[in-house]
ZAROLUM-446315 format. One record per atom (N, C-alpha, C): x, y, z. Coordinates in steps of 0.1 Angstrom, whole numbers, plus 5000, padded with zeros to 4 digits. Example, Ala and Ser with C-alpha at 12.3 -4.5 7.8 and 13.67 -1.06 7.14 Angstrom:
2
513249435078;512349555078;513249675078;512849785071;513749895071;512950005079;
//
This chain:
234
529338571840;528838451834;528238361844;527038311843;526338231853;526838081852;526738011862;527037861862;526137791852;524937841849;524037771840;524437791826;525337881822;525637901808;527137871805;528037861815;529437831813;529637691809;530137661797;530437531792;531837481796;531937371803;533137321807;533737221797;532937151790;533337041781;532337021770;532836991758;532036951747;532436811743;531436721742;531736581740;531036531727;531736471718;531136421705;530336301709;529136291703;528236171705;528136081693;527536131682;527236051670;526936141659;527036081647;526736161635;527736131623;527236101612;528036061600;527836151588;527136261590;526936361579;526636491585;527036601577;526836731582;525336761584;524936821595;523636851598;522836741604;523536621606;522836511613;523836451623;524236541633;525236511643;524736561656;525136491667;524836521680;526036531689;526036621699;527136631708;526536671722;527336661732;526836691746;527736791752;527136881759;527836991767;527736961782;528736981789;528736971803;528937111809;528037161817;528037291823;528637291837;529037411841;529737431854;528837391865;527537411863;526537371874;526237221875;526937141866;526737001867;525736951857;524937041850;523937001841;524636951828;524036861821;524436811808;523336831798;523636851785;522636881775;523036831762;522236761754;522536721741;522036821731;522836851721;522536941710;522936891697;522336951686;522836911673;523737021667;524536981657;525537081652;524937191645;523737181640;523037291632;522037361640;521937331653;521037411662;521737541666;521837631657;522737751659;522137841671;520837841672;520237931682;520637881696;520637741698;521037691711;522537701713;523337681702;524837691703;525237831707;524637931700;525038071703;524538121717;523638051723;523238091736;524238071747;525237981744;526337961754;527638031750;528138111759;529438181755;530538091750;531038131738;532238061732;531937921728;530637871729;530437731725;530737701710;530437801702;530637781687;532137751685;533037821691;534437801689;534837671696;534337631707;534637511714;534237391706;533037401699;532537291691;533237281678;533237391670;533737381656;535237391655;535837481662;537237501661;538037401669;537637381682;538437301691;538137151689;536837121689;536536971689;536536921674;535936991665;535836941651;536936991642;537837071647;539037111639;538637191626;537837291628;537437381617;538737431609;538737411596;539837461588;539437571578;538237621579;537737711569;538437851570;538637901582;539238031584;540638041577;541437941580;542737941574;542737921559;541837841554;541737811540;541337941532;540338011537;539938131530;540938241532;541438251544;542438361547;543638341539;544138221537;545438201529;545238241515;544138221509;543838261495;543838411494;543138481503;543138621503;544438681506;545238631515;546538691519;547538671508;547338571500;548238541489;548138651478;546838691475;546638781464;546438921467;545738951478;545439091482;546639181483;547739141488;548839241489;549439281476;549139211465;549539241452;548839371446;547639391451;546839501446;546239591456;546339561469;545739641479;546739691490;546439801495;547239861506;546539831520;545239801519;544439771531;543239691527;542539631537;541339551535;540139621541;539139631533;537839671538;536839561535;536439491546;535839361544;534339361548;533539301539;532139281542;532039131545;531739091557;531738951561;530238901562;529838821552;528438781552;528338641559;527238621566;527138511575;528238501585;528438621592;529538641601;529438551614;528238501617;528138421629;528638491642;529338421650;529838481662;531138551661;531638571648;532738661645;534138601644;534138471643;535438401643;536238421630;535538431619;536238461606;536838601606;536038691611;536538831612;537738841621;537638771632;538738771642;540038721636;539838611628;541038551622;541638651612;540838711604;541338801594;542038921600;541438971611;542139091618;543439051624;543538931629;544738891636;545838841627;545438781615;546438721607;546738791594;545938891590;546138961578;547439031577;548239021566;549439101564;549139241561;547839271557;547439411554;546539461566;546539591568;545639641578;544239621574;543439571583;541939561581;541339691585;541139771576;540739911578;539239911583;538439831576;537039821579;536539681579;535739641589;535239511590;533739521594;532839481585;531439491587;530839351586;530039311596;529439171595;527939181594;527439081586;525939071585;525538921587;524438901593;523938761595;522438771595;521838651593;520338641593;519838611607;520638561616;520238521629;520538621639;519538681646;519838771657;520738711668;520538581670;521338511681;522838511677;523138511664;524538511660;525138651664;524438751661;525038891664;525138911679;524238861687;524338871701;525538791706;525838671701;527038601704;528238671700;528238731688;529438801683;529738921693;528838991697;529139111706;529539061720;529038941724;529438891737;530838821736;531038741726;532238661726;533438731719;533138811709;534238881702;533939031700;533839101711;533639241711;534739321705;534439441699;535539531694;536239471682;535739371675;536339311663;535739381651;534439391651;533739451639;533439601641;533539671631;533139811631;531639831632;530939741626;529439741627;528939611623;527739571628;527139451624;525639481620;525039391612;523739411607;522939281606;521739281611;520839171609;520139191596;520239091587;519739111573;518739001570;517539051565;516538961560;516538971544;516739091539;516839111525;518039201522;518839161513;520139231510;519839371506;518839391499;518439531494;518139631505;517839571517;517539661528;518739701536;519939651533;521139681540;521539831538;521839901549;522340031549;523440041559;524640081554;525740081563;526040221568;526340241580;526640371586;528040421581;528940321579;530240361574;530140411559;530940511556;530940571543;531940491533;532640401539;533640331531;533040231521;533840201511;533440091502;534239961505;533839851500;534439721504;535339671493;536539631496;537339571486;537539421488;536739361497;536639221499;535339181504;534739071498;533539011502;533938871507;533638841520;533938711526;532538641529;532438521525;531238441528;531738311533;531838301546;532438181553;531338081557;531137981549;530137881552;528737911546;528438041545;527138081541;526838051526;527838041518;527638021503;526937891500;527037791510;526337671508;524837681511;524437791516;523037801521;522337921514;522938031511;522238141506;521838121491;520838191487;520338171473;521338251464;521338201451;522238261441;521938411439;520638441440;520238581438;520838671449;520838621461;521438691472;522938711470;523638601465;525038611462;525238721452;524438731442;524638831432;524438971438;523438991447;523239121453;524339161462;524939071469;526139101477;527339151468;527439091456;528539131447;528339281443;527139331443;526839461439;527239561450;527539511462;527939601473;529439621474;530239551466;531639571466;532139641454;533339711456;533839791445;534539701434;534839771423;535639701413;537039661418;537539551413;538839491417;538739431431;537639431437;537439371451;537639221449;538039151460;538239011461;536938951467;536638821463;535538751468;536038611473;535938581486;536338451491;535138381497;535038251494;533938171499;534338031498;533537941504;533737801504;532437731500;532637611493;531537531489;531937381492;530937301493;531137161494;532037111482;532937021485;533836971475;533136871465;531936831469;531136741460;530736811447;531336781436;531036851424;529636821418;528936731424;527536701420;526536781428;526936851438;526036931446;525437041438;524137051438;523437151430;523737291433;523837331446;524137471450;525537511445;526437421446;527837441441;527837461426;527137371419;527037381404;526437511400;525337551406;524637681402;525537801404;526237801416;527037921419;528237931409;528937811408;530137821399;529837841385;528737781380;528337811366;528037961364;527438021373;527138161372;528438251373;529338211382;530638281383;531438261370;531438151364;532238121352;531638191340;530338221340;529738281329;529638431330;530038481342;530038631344;531338691340;531338771330;532538831324;533138941333;532338981344;532839081353;533639021365;533738881365;534438811376;535638741370;536738741377;537938671373;538238571384;538438451379;538838341388;540338351391;540638351404;542038361409;542638221413;541938161422;542538031427;541537961436;541637831436;540837751446;541637651452;541137601463;541937501471;541037411479;541137281477;540437181485;541037161498;540337161509;540837161522;539937081531;540537031542;539636961552;538837061560;537537061558;536737161564;536637141579;536337021582;536236981597;536036831597;536036781610;535736641612;534236631615;533636511612;532336481617;532436431631;531236411637;531236351650;531836211651;531736141640;532336011640;533836011637;534436131636;535836141633;536236151619;535336121609;535736121595;535736271590;536636301581;536836441576;535736471565;535436601565;534636661554;535436761547;535436751533;536236831525;535436941518;535837061518;535237171511;536337221501;535837321493;536737391484;536637541486;537737601488;537837751490;538137811477;537437921474;537537991462;537938141464;538738191454;539038331454;538738381440;537838481439;537638551426;537938701428;537938771417;538138911418;537138981408;536539081413;535639161405;536339251396;536039251383;536739341373;536539491376;
//
């Protein structure tokens, strides 16, 4: 790792809403740089910066929130987990599932729309995923593994992907598979409303449990709350 990319410190600057926040990084070579929290291309360019920013500085709570729902229900019906991790980013959700799951994670496959994310995943969290895929259209996904998936995990991405894509991902998992995802806790948010209305109207999906949790802190220190959901495919 060169001095120009090793991050020594992440410092909160300003911001009172998600996607409108700034922070500063201090590099080993003495350079300092300001970035925004949603500039993922720049964040992924620095080794382990995503974890330093979201998990360490902003106290990300999503991994535990989603994992706890899955770990509560999956052992009742599964002997192992075969997980499709959508919007896998640099691999922190998959790493959490592999390290904390009470069941063996037999298969873990990650997909993301950003090539920078998959580069960061292979650099920062190697040997966690069995395979990863850059996806532009869900219908174009082809997995080298012959296994089927009994868990669909969408950590953060459900707030951004289109409902039609969500539906297509559900077609990639087997019957009785679990679906874990998080959405903004704001019940007036249109994306949340559209997804949950579709889920509630779909007779092939069973609601298991949801939990409101502190998703993370903003740069000004105030908390943001999301809701974690667990469904099961009939």
